[in-house]
C-alpha positions as CSV (number, residue, x, y, z in Angstrom):
1,X,-94.7,-37.1,-68.0
2,X,-93.8,-34.7,-64.9
3,X,-96.9,-34.5,-63.5
4,X,-96.3,-38.0,-63.0
5,X,-93.3,-38.4,-61.8
6,X,-93.8,-35.6,-58.9
7,X,-96.4,-37.7,-56.7
8,X,-93.2,-40.5,-56.4
9,X,-90.3,-37.8,-55.8
10,X,-92.9,-36.5,-53.0
11,X,-93.7,-39.8,-51.7
12,X,-89.6,-40.8,-51.6
13,X,-88.6,-37.3,-50.1
14,X,-91.3,-38.2,-47.2
15,X,-89.7,-41.4,-46.8
16,X,-86.3,-40.9,-46.7
17,X,-86.2,-39.4,-42.9
18,X,-88.1,-43.0,-41.6
19,X,-85.7,-45.0,-43.9
20,X,-82.5,-43.2,-42.5
21,X,-83.8,-43.4,-38.8
22,X,-81.6,-45.9,-36.8
23,X,-83.2,-48.6,-34.5
24,X,-82.6,-48.8,-31.1
25,X,-80.2,-51.6,-30.5
26,X,-82.5,-54.2,-29.2
27,X,-80.3,-55.6,-26.6
28,X,-80.0,-52.2,-24.8
29,X,-82.8,-51.9,-23.0
30,X,-83.2,-55.5,-21.7
31,X,-78.6,-55.1,-21.1
32,X,-79.7,-51.9,-18.8
33,X,-82.1,-53.6,-16.4
34,X,-79.7,-56.6,-16.7
35,X,-77.0,-54.4,-15.7
36,X,-79.0,-52.8,-12.2
37,X,-79.7,-56.2,-11.2
38,X,-75.7,-57.6,-11.0
39,X,-74.9,-54.3,-9.5
40,X,-77.4,-54.8,-7.0
41,X,-75.7,-58.4,-7.0
42,X,-73.1,-56.7,-5.8
43,X,-71.0,-58.4,-2.1
44,X,-70.7,-55.8,0.2
45,X,-67.8,-58.1,2.2
46,X,-64.4,-58.3,0.0
47,X,-63.3,-62.1,-1.6
48,X,-64.5,-64.5,-3.6
49,X,-67.9,-63.7,-4.2
50,X,-67.7,-60.2,-5.1
51,X,-64.6,-60.9,-7.4
52,X,-67.0,-62.8,-9.1
53,X,-69.4,-59.9,-9.0
54,X,-67.0,-57.7,-10.4
55,X,-65.8,-60.4,-13.4
56,X,-69.4,-60.3,-14.3
57,X,-70.2,-56.3,-14.1
58,X,-66.7,-56.0,-16.6
59,X,-68.8,-57.8,-19.2
60,X,-71.4,-54.8,-19.8
61,X,-68.6,-51.9,-19.5
62,X,-66.3,-50.6,-21.9
63,X,-64.3,-49.9,-19.5
64,X,-60.5,-49.9,-20.9
65,X,-62.4,-47.1,-23.7
66,X,-63.7,-45.7,-20.5
67,X,-60.1,-45.1,-18.5
68,X,-59.0,-44.5,-21.4
69,X,-61.6,-41.7,-22.8
70,X,-61.2,-40.4,-19.5
71,X,-58.1,-38.8,-19.2
72,X,-57.7,-38.8,-23.6
73,X,-57.7,-34.6,-23.5
74,X,-54.7,-34.4,-21.6
75,X,-53.3,-38.0,-22.4
76,X,-50.0,-36.6,-24.9
77,X,-48.5,-34.5,-21.6
78,X,-47.9,-37.8,-20.1
79,X,-45.4,-41.0,-20.9
80,X,-46.5,-44.2,-22.2
81,X,-44.7,-45.2,-18.4
82,X,-47.3,-42.8,-16.9
83,X,-49.7,-42.8,-19.0
84,X,-49.8,-47.2,-18.6
85,X,-49.3,-46.6,-14.8
86,X,-52.1,-43.7,-14.9
87,X,-54.6,-46.1,-16.5
88,X,-53.9,-49.1,-14.5
89,X,-54.4,-47.2,-11.3
90,X,-57.7,-45.5,-12.2
91,X,-59.2,-49.0,-13.7
92,X,-59.0,-50.2,-10.1
93,X,-60.5,-47.3,-8.6
94,X,-63.0,-47.3,-10.7
95,X,-64.4,-50.5,-10.9
96,X,-63.8,-49.9,-6.6
97,X,-66.3,-47.4,-6.6
98,X,-68.5,-47.5,-9.5
99,X,-69.2,-51.1,-8.5
100,X,-69.8,-51.2,-4.6
101,X,-71.5,-47.9,-4.8
102,X,-73.4,-48.3,-7.6
103,X,-74.7,-51.4,-5.8
104,X,-75.2,-49.9,-2.4
105,X,-77.7,-47.3,-4.8
106,X,-79.7,-49.4,-6.8
107,X,-80.1,-52.2,-3.4
108,X,-82.2,-49.0,-2.6
109,X,-83.7,-47.9,-5.5
110,X,-86.9,-48.0,-7.6
111,X,-86.3,-47.3,-11.8
112,X,-88.7,-46.6,-13.9
113,X,-87.4,-47.5,-17.6
114,X,-87.8,-45.0,-21.0
115,X,-87.3,-45.8,-24.7
116,X,-84.3,-46.8,-25.8
117,X,-83.1,-43.7,-28.6
118,X,-80.5,-43.2,-31.3
119,X,-77.3,-40.9,-30.7
120,X,-75.5,-41.0,-34.0
121,X,-73.5,-44.8,-33.4
122,X,-74.6,-45.1,-29.7
123,X,-78.6,-46.7,-28.0
124,X,-79.5,-44.4,-25.2
125,X,-82.0,-46.0,-22.4
126,X,-83.0,-43.4,-20.0
127,X,-84.5,-43.8,-16.6
128,X,-86.3,-42.4,-13.8
129,X,-84.7,-43.1,-10.7
130,X,-86.5,-43.2,-7.3
131,X,-84.9,-44.0,-4.0
132,X,-87.8,-42.8,-1.7
133,X,-85.4,-42.9,1.8
134,X,-83.4,-40.8,1.2
135,X,-86.1,-38.2,-0.8
136,X,-83.9,-38.5,-3.9
137,X,-85.1,-38.5,-7.8
138,X,-83.3,-38.3,-10.2
139,X,-82.9,-38.6,-14.5
140,X,-80.2,-41.3,-15.5
141,X,-79.3,-42.8,-18.7
142,X,-77.4,-45.5,-19.9
143,X,-74.7,-44.8,-23.3
144,X,-74.4,-48.2,-25.1
145,X,-72.4,-48.6,-27.9
146,X,-70.8,-51.8,-30.2
147,X,-67.0,-52.3,-29.0
148,X,-65.4,-55.4,-30.4
149,X,-68.8,-56.9,-31.2
150,X,-70.5,-56.5,-27.6
151,X,-72.6,-54.2,-26.9
152,X,-70.6,-52.0,-23.6
153,X,-71.5,-49.1,-21.7
154,X,-69.1,-45.8,-22.9
155,X,-71.4,-43.4,-20.8
156,X,-73.4,-43.2,-18.2
157,X,-76.0,-39.8,-17.3
158,X,-77.4,-38.5,-14.1
159,X,-79.7,-35.2,-14.3
160,X,-78.2,-34.8,-17.9
161,X,-74.8,-34.7,-16.7
162,X,-71.5,-37.7,-18.5
163,X,-69.9,-39.2,-15.7
164,X,-67.2,-39.4,-18.5
165,X,-67.2,-35.9,-19.5
166,X,-66.5,-34.5,-15.5
167,X,-63.8,-36.9,-15.7
168,X,-62.8,-35.3,-18.3
169,X,-63.2,-31.9,-17.0
170,X,-61.8,-33.1,-13.7
171,X,-58.5,-34.8,-14.3
172,X,-57.6,-31.9,-17.1
173,X,-56.9,-29.7,-14.2
174,X,-55.2,-31.4,-12.0
175,X,-53.7,-32.6,-15.0
176,X,-53.3,-28.6,-15.9
177,X,-52.0,-27.9,-12.3
178,X,-49.9,-30.6,-11.1
179,X,-48.6,-32.8,-14.4
180,X,-49.0,-35.8,-14.7
181,X,-47.7,-36.6,-11.6
182,X,-50.1,-34.7,-9.6
183,X,-53.1,-36.4,-11.6
184,X,-51.4,-39.9,-10.3
185,X,-51.2,-38.6,-7.2
186,X,-54.5,-37.9,-6.8
187,X,-55.5,-41.2,-7.8
188,X,-53.2,-43.2,-5.6
189,X,-54.1,-41.6,-2.4
190,X,-58.3,-42.4,-3.6
191,X,-57.3,-45.7,-4.0
192,X,-55.7,-46.0,-0.5
193,X,-58.7,-44.6,0.7
194,X,-60.9,-47.0,-0.6
195,X,-58.6,-49.9,0.9
196,X,-58.5,-48.1,4.5
197,X,-62.2,-47.9,4.2
198,X,-62.7,-51.4,3.0
199,X,-60.9,-52.8,6.8
200,X,-62.7,-51.3,9.2
């Protein structure tokens, strides 16, 4: 009896890793391609067309989560009013910098996609990006997660460096040195610089 059970047990044990392995979200790869296309369509000039492009891009990113996660390591240092104001300002700056910057970048880039992989609750979609005019090659990864039932980007990595962690480290250093007011000042100045540049 024992000899007959051993092969069955062995087969089950060999099958467990396969059964336990989570499948990549099937929407992640096509949404990554669609996101890059959406970035390339952002108009350079401000106006209704750009507002529509921004609204379209908002649908791909877990924007509120990204904003909250970026300041999360030092959020306890803020009053509720300070935190609310900072999140609103940083959200505006993040959209202006990321959406227009990515548009400029991807319009010049050639993107080669690799197979998505699963990391915890996330599906990571890797790509190699080449900008021949700038002699630039970089590895890019979009990290997707289901947020409220919708698949959203929760982080982006370049050469293995997380954009979210970079923001967290920057913000922590500023808050540790200058407090919440110092971080708010830095973000306000960045927003003012963007507005000034847009008027040229």
